[in-house]
C-alpha positions in Angstrom: 120.5 -12.0 -91.9 120.4 -13.6 -95.1 119.3 -11.9 -98.4 116.9 -9.3 -98.1 113.1 -9.8 -99.2 112.3 -8.0 -102.4 109.1 -6.3 -103.2 106.5 -8.8 -104.6 108.2 -11.7 -103.0 105.8 -14.2 -101.6 106.5 -15.4 -98.0 105.3 -18.3 -96.6 103.1 -19.1 -99.5 100.6 -16.1 -98.0 102.3 -12.7 -97.8 103.4 -10.6 -100.5 106.2 -8.4 -99.6 105.2 -4.8 -100.5 108.1 -3.0 -99.1 110.4 -2.1 -95.8 108.3 -0.6 -92.8 111.2 0.0 -90.4 114.6 -1.3 -89.0 116.0 -1.9 -85.6 118.1 -3.7 -83.5 115.9 -6.5 -83.2 115.3 -7.0 -86.8 113.7 -5.7 -90.1 110.1 -5.0 -90.5 108.3 -5.6 -93.7 104.8 -4.4 -94.9 103.1 -7.3 -96.6 99.8 -7.9 -98.3 97.8 -11.2 -97.3 96.8 -13.1 -100.4 94.1 -14.9 -98.3 92.6 -11.9 -97.0 92.7 -9.4 -100.2 93.4 -5.7 -99.0 94.7 -7.1 -95.3 98.2 -5.7 -94.7 100.4 -7.3 -92.1 103.9 -6.3 -90.5 106.4 -9.0 -90.9 109.3 -8.9 -88.3 112.2 -10.9 -89.5 114.7 -11.6 -86.9 117.9 -13.3 -86.6 118.1 -16.5 -84.3 121.5 -16.4 -82.6 122.3 -20.0 -80.8 120.7 -20.0 -77.8 118.7 -16.9 -78.2 115.0 -16.8 -77.2 114.2 -13.1 -77.2 112.1 -13.6 -80.6 110.3 -16.4 -79.2 109.5 -14.6 -76.0 108.3 -11.7 -77.5 106.2 -13.8 -80.0 104.8 -16.3 -76.9 104.0 -12.8 -75.1 101.9 -11.1 -77.9 100.2 -14.2 -79.0 98.2 -14.5 -75.3 97.6 -11.0 -75.4 94.6 -8.9 -76.8 94.1 -5.2 -76.1 93.3 -2.4 -78.3 96.6 -0.6 -77.4 98.6 -3.7 -78.4 99.2 -5.2 -82.0 97.4 -8.0 -82.9 99.3 -11.1 -83.7 98.5 -13.2 -86.8 101.2 -15.9 -87.2 104.7 -16.9 -86.1 107.3 -19.1 -88.3 110.7 -19.9 -88.9 112.6 -18.9 -92.0 116.0 -19.7 -93.5 116.2 -23.4 -92.5 115.6 -22.3 -88.8 118.1 -19.4 -88.6 115.5 -16.6 -88.5 112.2 -16.1 -87.2 109.3 -14.1 -88.5 106.6 -12.5 -86.3 103.4 -11.4 -88.1 101.4 -8.7 -86.4 98.9 -6.1 -87.7 100.3 -3.4 -89.7 99.8 -0.1 -87.7 99.2 3.0 -90.1 100.7 5.9 -88.5 104.2 7.1 -87.0 106.0 6.7 -83.9 105.4 9.0 -80.9 109.1 10.3 -81.6 108.3 11.1 -85.2 105.3 12.7 -84.0 106.8 14.8 -81.4 109.4 15.9 -83.8 106.7 17.1 -86.3 104.4 18.7 -83.7 107.2 20.1 -81.2 107.1 19.8 -77.5 105.3 20.1 -75.1 102.5 18.4 -76.4 99.0 19.7 -76.3 97.4 18.8 -72.8 94.4 17.0 -74.4 96.9 14.7 -76.4 99.2 14.0 -73.6 96.4 12.9 -71.5 94.8 10.7 -74.0 98.3 9.0 -74.5 98.9 9.0 -70.9 95.6 7.3 -70.2 95.8 4.9 -73.0 99.4 4.0 -71.8 98.4 3.4 -68.3 95.2 1.3 -69.5 97.4 -1.2 -71.2 100.2 -1.2 -68.6 97.3 -2.2 -66.2 96.4 -5.0 -68.5 99.8 -6.2 -68.9 100.4 -6.2 -65.4 97.3 -8.1 -64.4 98.4 -11.2 -66.6 99.2 -14.4 -64.9 102.3 -13.9 -64.2 102.4 -10.1 -64.8 104.2 -9.0 -68.0 106.6 -5.9 -67.8 107.6 -4.1 -70.9 110.7 -2.4 -69.5 111.3 -0.2 -72.5 108.7 2.6 -72.8 110.0 5.3 -75.0 108.6 7.3 -77.9 110.0 4.9 -80.5 108.2 2.3 -79.2 104.6 3.9 -79.3 102.9 4.0 -82.6 100.2 6.8 -83.1 97.5 5.7 -85.4 95.9 9.1 -84.8 96.0 11.6 -81.9 93.3 9.4 -80.3 94.8 5.8 -80.6 98.2 4.4 -79.9 99.9 1.1 -80.0 102.5 -0.3 -77.9 104.9 -2.1 -79.6 108.5 -3.9 -79.4 108.1 -6.4 -76.6 111.8 -7.7 -77.3 112.9 -7.2 -73.8 109.7 -7.5 -71.9 109.8 -10.3 -69.3 107.4 -12.2 -67.0 107.7 -11.2 -63.3 109.2 -13.9 -61.2 107.9 -14.0 -57.7 110.8 -14.3 -55.1 113.6 -13.6 -57.7 116.3 -11.1 -56.4 117.3 -9.6 -59.5 116.8 -9.8 -63.5 119.3 -11.8 -65.3 119.4 -9.3 -68.1 119.4 -5.5 -67.6 118.1 -3.6 -70.4 116.3 -0.4 -71.2 117.0 3.1 -72.8 118.9 5.8 -70.7 116.5 8.4 -69.6 113.7 6.2 -69.5 114.8 3.2 -67.9 114.2 2.7 -64.1 117.4 2.5 -61.7 116.8 -0.9 -61.0 117.2 -2.0 -64.7 121.0 -1.1 -64.0 121.2 -4.1 -62.1 120.6 -5.3 -58.4 116.9 -5.8 -58.1 114.1 -7.5 -60.1 112.0 -5.2 -62.3 108.5 -5.3 -61.6 105.1 -3.3 -62.4 106.8 -0.2 -60.8 109.7 -0.2 -63.3 107.0 0.4 -66.2 105.6 3.2 -63.8 108.7 4.8 -63.7 109.3 4.4 -67.6 105.8 6.1 -68.0 106.7 8.7 -65.6 109.9 9.5 -67.7 108.1 9.5 -70.9 105.5 11.9 -69.6 108.2 14.1 -68.1 109.8 14.4 -71.8 106.3 15.1 -73.2 105.8 17.9 -71.0 109.3 19.6 -70.9 111.0 18.2 -74.1 114.0 16.8 -72.1 115.1 13.5 -71.0 114.8 13.0 -67.5 118.0 13.0 -65.3 117.9 12.1 -61.7 117.4 14.9 -59.4 115.5 17.0 -62.0 112.8 19.0 -60.6 109.6 18.1 -62.4 107.1 20.9 -61.1 109.4 23.5 -62.8 109.8 21.6 -66.0 107.0 23.2 -68.1 104.2 25.8 -68.2 101.8 22.9 -68.2 103.0 21.5 -65.1 102.5 24.6 -63.4 98.8 24.9 -64.4 98.4 21.2 -63.7 100.2 20.6 -60.1 98.1 17.3 -59.8 100.1 16.2 -62.9 103.5 17.5 -61.7 103.0 15.7 -58.3 102.0 12.3 -60.0 105.0 12.4 -62.4 107.2 13.4 -59.6 106.0 10.3 -57.7 106.3 7.7 -60.5 110.0 9.0 -61.0 110.9 8.1 -57.1 114.4 6.3 -57.4 112.9 3.7 -54.9 110.1 1.7 -56.2 108.4 1.6 -52.9 107.7 5.4 -53.4 106.2 5.0 -56.7 102.3 4.6 -57.0 101.4 0.9 -56.3 99.9 0.0 -59.5 99.1 1.2 -63.3 95.5 1.0 -62.3 96.1 3.5 -59.6 98.1 5.8 -62.1 95.2 5.5 -64.7 92.9 6.9 -62.1 94.7 9.7 -61.3 95.1 10.7 -64.9 91.3 10.5 -65.5 90.7 12.7 -62.6 93.4 15.2 -64.0 91.9 15.1 -67.3 88.3 15.8 -65.6 89.9 18.8 -63.8 91.6 20.2 -66.9 88.4 20.7 -68.7 87.6 23.4 -66.3 90.8 25.3 -66.8 90.8 28.2 -69.4 94.2 28.6 -71.2 95.7 25.1 -70.6 97.6 24.7 -73.9 95.9 22.8 -76.4 93.2 21.5 -74.0 90.3 20.5 -76.2 87.9 19.3 -73.5 86.2 22.8 -72.7 82.6 23.6 -73.4 81.6 24.6 -76.7 78.9 27.0 -78.1 77.3 24.1 -80.4 77.9 20.4 -80.1 78.8 18.1 -82.7 76.4 15.5 -84.2 77.4 12.3 -83.7 75.8 9.3 -85.5 76.1 5.6 -84.4 75.0 2.9 -86.7 75.4 -1.1 -86.3 77.1 -2.9 -89.1 74.4 -5.6 -88.4 71.8 -6.7 -86.1 72.7 -6.7 -82.6 76.2 -5.1 -83.4 75.7 -2.6 -80.4 75.1 0.9 -81.6 72.6 1.3 -78.9 74.8 0.3 -76.1 77.7 2.4 -77.3 75.3 5.4 -77.8 74.1 5.2 -74.0 77.5 4.4 -72.7 79.1 7.3 -74.3 76.3 9.8 -73.1 76.9 8.3 -69.4 80.5 8.8 -69.9 80.2 12.3 -71.1 77.7 13.1 -68.3 80.2 12.0 -65.9 82.7 14.6 -67.2 80.2 17.1 -66.9 79.5 17.7 -70.4 76.2 18.9 -71.8 74.9 16.2 -74.1 71.6 15.2 -75.8 70.9 11.5 -76.8 68.2 10.4 -79.0 66.6 7.4 -80.7 66.3 7.7 -84.6 62.4 7.5 -85.5 63.2 4.4 -87.4 64.5 2.8 -84.3 62.3 0.1 -82.7 61.6 1.8 -79.2 63.9 0.3 -76.5 65.5 3.4 -74.7 62.7 3.9 -72.4 63.0 0.5 -70.8 66.8 0.4 -70.7 66.9 3.8 -69.1 64.3 2.6 -66.8 66.3 -0.3 -65.8 69.4 1.8 -65.2 67.7 4.2 -63.1 65.0 6.3 -64.8 65.7 9.8 -64.8 63.5 12.7 -64.3 60.8 13.3 -67.0 60.5 16.4 -68.7 58.2 18.2 -71.4 58.3 18.4 -75.0 55.3 20.8 -75.2 52.8 20.9 -78.2 55.3 18.8 -80.4 55.5 15.8 -78.1 52.6 13.8 -79.6 53.5 14.7 -83.4 57.0 13.7 -82.8 56.4 10.6 -80.9 59.1 11.2 -78.4 59.2 11.6 -74.4 61.9 13.6 -72.9 64.0 12.4 -69.9 66.6 14.5 -68.1 69.2 13.5 -66.0 71.8 16.2 -64.9 73.4 17.6 -68.1 71.8 14.9 -70.3 68.5 15.1 -72.1 67.4 12.0 -73.1 64.8 11.8 -76.2 63.2 8.5 -76.3 60.5 7.0 -78.6 57.3 7.0 -76.6 55.0 5.2 -78.9 54.5 1.3 -79.2 55.6 0.2 -82.7 57.8 1.6 -85.3 56.5 4.6 -87.6 58.5 5.3 -90.3 56.3 8.2 -91.8 58.7 11.5 -92.3 61.4 10.3 -90.1 63.8 12.5 -91.3 61.3 15.6 -91.2 60.3 14.5 -87.7 64.3 14.2 -86.5 65.2 17.5 -87.9 61.9 19.1 -86.1 63.3 17.5 -82.7 66.9 18.8 -83.4 65.5 22.2 -83.8 63.1 21.9 -80.9 66.0 20.9 -78.1 67.6 24.2 -79.1 70.2 24.4 -76.5 74.1 24.5 -76.4 75.3 21.0 -76.0 78.8 19.3 -76.2 77.5 16.5 -78.1 74.2 15.3 -79.8 74.2 11.5 -79.9 72.0 10.0 -82.5 71.4 6.1 -82.7 70.2 4.8 -85.9 71.6 1.3 -85.3 71.1 -1.0 -88.4 68.7 1.5 -90.3 71.9 3.2 -92.0 70.8 1.8 -95.3 67.4 3.3 -95.2 67.1 6.2 -97.9 65.6 8.3 -95.0 69.0 8.4 -93.2 71.2 9.5 -96.0 71.3 13.1 -95.3 71.8 12.4 -91.7 74.9 10.1 -92.6 76.3 12.8 -95.1 76.1 15.5 -92.6 76.8 14.1 -89.3 80.1 15.6 -87.7 81.2 11.9 -86.8 79.7 8.9 -88.0 80.6 5.5 -86.2 79.8 2.0 -87.0 79.6 -0.8 -84.5 80.7 -4.1 -85.7 80.6 -7.3 -83.8 82.4 -10.5 -84.2 79.2 -12.3 -85.2 79.7 -11.6 -89.0 76.6 -13.9 -90.0 74.3 -11.1 -89.0 76.3 -8.5 -91.3 74.0 -7.6 -94.4 75.6 -8.3 -97.8 78.2 -5.8 -99.2 78.4 -4.4 -95.8 82.0 -3.2 -96.0 81.3 -1.8 -99.4 78.6 0.4 -98.2 80.6 1.5 -95.5 83.4 2.2 -97.7 81.2 4.2 -100.1 79.8 6.6 -97.4 83.3 7.0 -95.7 84.9 8.2 -99.1 81.9 10.5 -99.8 82.2 11.9 -96.4 86.1 12.2 -96.5 85.8 14.5 -99.4 84.0 17.0 -97.3 86.5 16.6 -94.3 84.4 14.4 -92.2 85.3 11.5 -89.9 83.8 8.1 -90.2 85.3 5.3 -87.8 84.6 1.8 -86.7 84.1 0.7 -83.3 84.7 -3.2 -82.6 82.1 -3.8 -80.2 81.9 -7.2 -78.2 85.6 -7.7 -78.5 87.1 -11.0 -76.9 89.9 -13.3 -77.3 89.3 -16.1 -79.9 91.6 -17.6 -82.6 90.3 -15.7 -85.6 90.1 -12.2 -83.8 92.8 -10.6 -86.2 90.8 -12.2 -89.2 87.4 -10.2 -87.9 89.2 -7.1 -87.3 91.1 -7.6 -90.7 87.6 -7.3 -92.3 87.1 -3.8 -91.1 88.4 -1.4 -93.8 90.4 0.7 -91.4 91.7 0.3 -87.9 88.8 0.4 -85.3 89.0 3.8 -83.3 87.9 1.8 -80.2 87.8 -2.2 -79.1 84.9 -2.4 -76.4 85.0 -5.5 -74.3 82.2 -8.2 -74.4 80.6 -7.8 -71.2 79.7 -11.4 -69.4 75.9 -11.9 -70.2 74.9 -12.9 -66.8 76.9 -10.2 -64.9 75.2 -7.7 -67.4 71.7 -8.9 -67.2 72.3 -8.6 -63.2 73.8 -5.1 -63.6 70.5 -3.9 -65.5 68.1 -5.8 -63.2 69.7 -3.9 -60.2 69.3 -0.6 -62.0 72.7 0.3 -63.1 74.3 0.7 -66.7 77.4 -0.7 -67.4 79.4 2.5 -66.5 78.0 2.2 -62.9 79.6 -1.2 -62.5 82.7 -0.7 -60.6 84.6 -3.7 -62.8 83.7 -2.2 -66.0 83.9 1.5 -65.6 87.3 2.1 -66.2 87.7 -0.5 -68.7 84.9 1.2 -70.8 86.5 4.7 -70.2 89.8 3.4 -71.5 88.2 1.5 -74.4 86.2 4.8 -75.6 88.9 7.1 -74.7 89.8 7.9 -78.6 86.0 8.2 -79.1 85.5 10.7 -76.5 88.5 12.8 -77.7 86.9 12.8 -81.3 83.5 14.0 -79.8 84.9 16.7 -77.8 87.6 18.0 -80.0 87.1 21.4 -81.4 
């Protein structure tokens, strides 16, 4: 490789080098500041181009056509040093590799963290395998997984990824990491989606046992956790079957099994590090919209539905400043049983609806009444008076109202929904968010973004770059016609078979935050 880039150097008239972020066999990764988007940082992967080599170009082409919350966004790709090198520009991921995280935390990982990582990886593998043609990663290992937080991971390094070639007998190149690579990667057969399923199984075996998987190892006896979660032991053993025909048929099947295991783990006392059990008092979660229509209401109701499916006790309510709409939405989505608020019903202006373990407090009057909003909300919170895993409060775009200041400052978790329609964002929106987030962080309180109505478009990375920190979740845009039909048929989005798993995976990190002790 030619002379190393120095700190402060301007590359391609846009990227100001801030230092080296990492080095590996496929090249050096630099951190750089974007001079066109002040404050935005990118990772620049600088790679040598040996004559006839196409790995760097293959990685660029693969990533440029993909978009998923667990994959790094690609911003640019260009040649360097008169074509002797290539540079791939991706989002800069704050955090550490899973390998570094394991070294710091020790193994085995806590059950809650392990299952969160496994479900996210299962989801992103399912996404990759559903491409046309399917994309096979082929190198799942701890150093190729970035931990932004305990709730959000990124799958990196697509240097040896490939597209499945139907009818091919075997790969032309056999690569992988010993202990994590499937048997077929040593030659004699073509790698396919089941190769990644083996890789995920080997990774999970490592996370629960602290050992690199060796052929013939007995999975069920590898850790105390697997003895407590026999379903997980059985799944890992099946994923590690030497014959691909004996492994789960798809990443979607694996992901469904992992979600079922996660649900069952909530009911098991004493599972190491499990943070999904019931609590005496629930977290107060406030959801705001960065602009009109950004989707705080949709996120609030979807989270409540997903929590309800898990068997968690949940309270969800509209803020008094909110324009009444929950009652109609819940009616469309199968109106639950109406409850009683007693003597407080009329002055509070709410109606209570009950649905299994969830209580919905909907605004029952027509028109908005801002009088004593914060006082009325506090009285309602006191009145509901029951143990809950979570209390969800939808304030939508009213977060700038002084009436909401105390609620924003005191919420256990504050989430802002942001959509790509920045023309609806109010002036100084990001500054307002940052001011609130900084004040809350001084008290150890978490504030985060949810990128809502996520979709593939050329300026997607610029949109996400406007957010002051990586989003905790990227929730896909639902097709408008299908979404309208879903509501008119009396179903919420989580009841749609095609969207349920997608929403579950997208909001997994948020659910973990909500239910974390």
